N, C-alpha and C positions, 0 to 999 in steps of 0.2 A: 380190105386186104389187097395189097398190090404185089404181083409176082413179076419178076424180071429175070431174064436170062443174062448172065454176066460172063464175059470172056476173060480168062486169066492171061495177062500179057507179061512176058519177061523182058526186062531191060537191064543192060549193063551200064554201070556208071564209073567214071574215073574216081578212084579212091582219094585222089588229091583234092577233089571237089566235094568232100563229104559234108562240109558245112553249108554247101549250096544245094544239098540234095532236094529239099522241098522246091526250090526255084526250078531245078532241072526237071522236076515232075510236073511243073506247071502250077504249083501251089505257092501263093504268096502269103506267108504268115503275117498276121497283124501284130505290130509291135506297139507297146505303150510309149507315148511321147515322154521323154525325160529331159528336163531342163539341164543345161550344162552347169550344175552347181556342185561343188565339191562337198562330199559328205563324210569322207574318211581319208586319212593320210597314213601311209606306211612309214614307220620310223626308219630313217636312214635312206629312204628312197629318193629318186630324182625330184619328185614334187616337193618334198620337205626341204631338200637342199636349195631348190629354186626360191623358196619362201612362200609357196602356195599354202593357204590356210583353209580349214574347214569353213564352209559358208561362202567362199569366193565364187562369184559368178564369172564364168569364162566368157569373154567378149570376143577376142580375136587372137589369131596367131599368125605372125608375119604378114599382117595386114588383111588376112582372110577371116571374115566373120564366122563365128561359131554359133550355129543355130540350134543344135541339139547335142545331147550327150554322145549319141552314136557317131555324129560327125566328128566330135572331138576324139573319140576312141580311134576312128579310122585315120585321123590325122597323126596321132601319136604312133600308131602301129606302122605307118608308112614312112616315118622319119627317125629311125634308130640312129643314135650317135650324131644327130644333127641339131645345131643350135636353133631354138625357136624363141622369138621375141613375142611373148604373150601379154595380152592386156586382160586384167581381171578387175571386176568391180567389187570393192570391199567397203562396207559402211557408206555407200553412196559416192565413193571416190574411185577414180580410175587409177590403177597401179600397173606399171610395166615391169615384167619380170623376164629373166633369161632362163630358159628351160632346155635341158638336153636329155631326151629320152634314152634310157639304157637299152642296149641291144640284148635280146634274149638269145637262147640257143636256137630259136626258130627264126632268127634274123628279123624280128619285129621289135618295135619300140615299146617300152614300158616305163611308167613313171611312179607307180606305187600310190595310186589315188583311186577312190571310189566315189560313185555318184550319191547324191542325197535323194533317195527315192521318195521322200515325203512330198516332193514337188512333181511327182509323176501325174500324168493326166490320162485317164482312161476315156476313150471316146464314148459319148452317150449311147450310141447305137450298140456298143458292146457290153453295156451294163445290163444286168438282169437281176430280178428279185425273185427268189425262190420261196414259195409259200407252201405250208403244210396244213393238212386238216387237223382238227383237235387231237385225235388219237395219234396220228403221225408226229405231231409237234411234241407230244409228251415223250415219245420214244427218241426223237432226235435230241431233245433237251437232255435226256439221260445220257445219251451217247456223247454229246459235246461236253457235258460236265465230267464224265469219266475220262475223255480224251485230254482235256486241259488239266485235270488232276494228275494223271499219269505223266504228262509233259512237265508239270511243275516238280513232281517227285524226281523225275530223271534229271532235271536241271540241277536240283539241290544235290543229288548224288554225284553228278558230274563235277560240281564245284568242290565237293569233299575229296574226290579222287584226283582232281586236277585236270580232268578232260574238258571241263568247261571253265573259261576264264572268269575270275571274280569281277572283271571289268564289265561283265554283262549285267551286273546288279544295278538296278536303277532306283532312284528315290522319287520324291514329290515332283521335282522338276521334269524328269523323264515322263512320269505319269501324266503331268499336265500337257506336255508336248504331244504325246501320243493321243491323249483325249481330244486335243484340239484338231489334230489331223483326222481322227476318226469322225469327229463331228462334222468336218468339212465334207466327208463322203456320204453323210446322211444320218438320219435318226437310227436306222437299223444297225449301221456300223458302230455308232456311238454306244447304243445299248449293249451290243455284243462285247464291246471293249470293257464296259463297266462290269458285265457278267464275268469276263475273264479275270479282271482284277479281283473281284469278290472271291472267286474260286482260289486264286493264288494266295490271297491273304488268309483264307480259311485253311488251306494246307499248311501254310507257315505257322499258323496259330496252333496246329496240332503237333509241331515239333517238340520233342522231349526236352525242352529248355525250361528250367524253373521260371516261374512268373507267368508263363504262357499256359493256356489250357492243356496243351500236350504235356507240359511239365507236371501239372497237377495230376493228370491221369497216370503219368509214370510213377509219381509218389504213391498214389493210391494202389498201384500194382505192387510196388515194393512192400507196402504195408500189408497187402493181402498175402504176399509170400511169407513175410515174417510172422504174421499173425498178431503183430503189435504195431501201434502207430509210431511214426518217426518223432523224435524229440523236437521241441521247438527250436533248439539250437541248430540242428541239421537243416530244418526247413528254412530258417533265417539265412544260413550260409548259402543254401541253394538259391534263394531269391536274390542274394547279392551277386552270385555268379551269373544268374540269368539277366540281371540288370546290366552287368558289365558286357555280356555277350550282345545284348540288344543295342547298347550304346555303340559298340564296335561296328555292328552291322549298319546302324544308322549313319555313322561317320563314313563308312565305306561307300554307302549309297549316295550320300551328299557329295563326297569327293569325286565319284564317277560322274555324277550329274554336272558338277562344275567343270570337270576336265572336258567333257563333251561340249559344254556350253562355250568354253573359251578356246576349244580346239587344241588342247595340250594332252 
């Protein structure tokens, strides 16, 4: 047991330097290295108008090399309403584009583009593996299963109410991409991803859609309330509706996958 006497010190900081508070305190936060690769484009933004596409590797701007995503962000913020001749690498070819960042109400530049975080690199010394004992592992597994189940239910409810975009639905292509990126981070990450997918599919299977297990349970419940079984005709019509709904969901998932893949 270690006891220490601590002295409380009060310091005043300039509110205009709020974003530099940690540095002013003498603390340097560790940031994850992000490659300057475009991961998302805002429709109608300066990036789209300039012809930038998802997957583009940012090489240089006005002859200045771009080494990281943060360097790119600082460059854009510092050049509102200024023409930038940028070079991007696309499919192994160098392409020169003209980009003019839009000035925001804070007098900084903005182009409407996001980074592809799948290329982020966490330093080895910052990586940690958390291990639990047998009893703790069971409790943690129950907690994680409950957490992912609730998250899946909230996402489904959000799509029905419109608070979550249907574009967030992914299919086999998205699953394969995320599986690959999780496998790159190690076995534990990959197994965790598989567990998350299994939980999500299990929740989806319990939806009250005919042809799914949840649909069968819903029919059994209706039969219990009525006291008599549903007619074969009603069950057949329900299965047809269920098949149509599943096909629509599969089409939407594939469409979203292809849209992300080709950057549209």
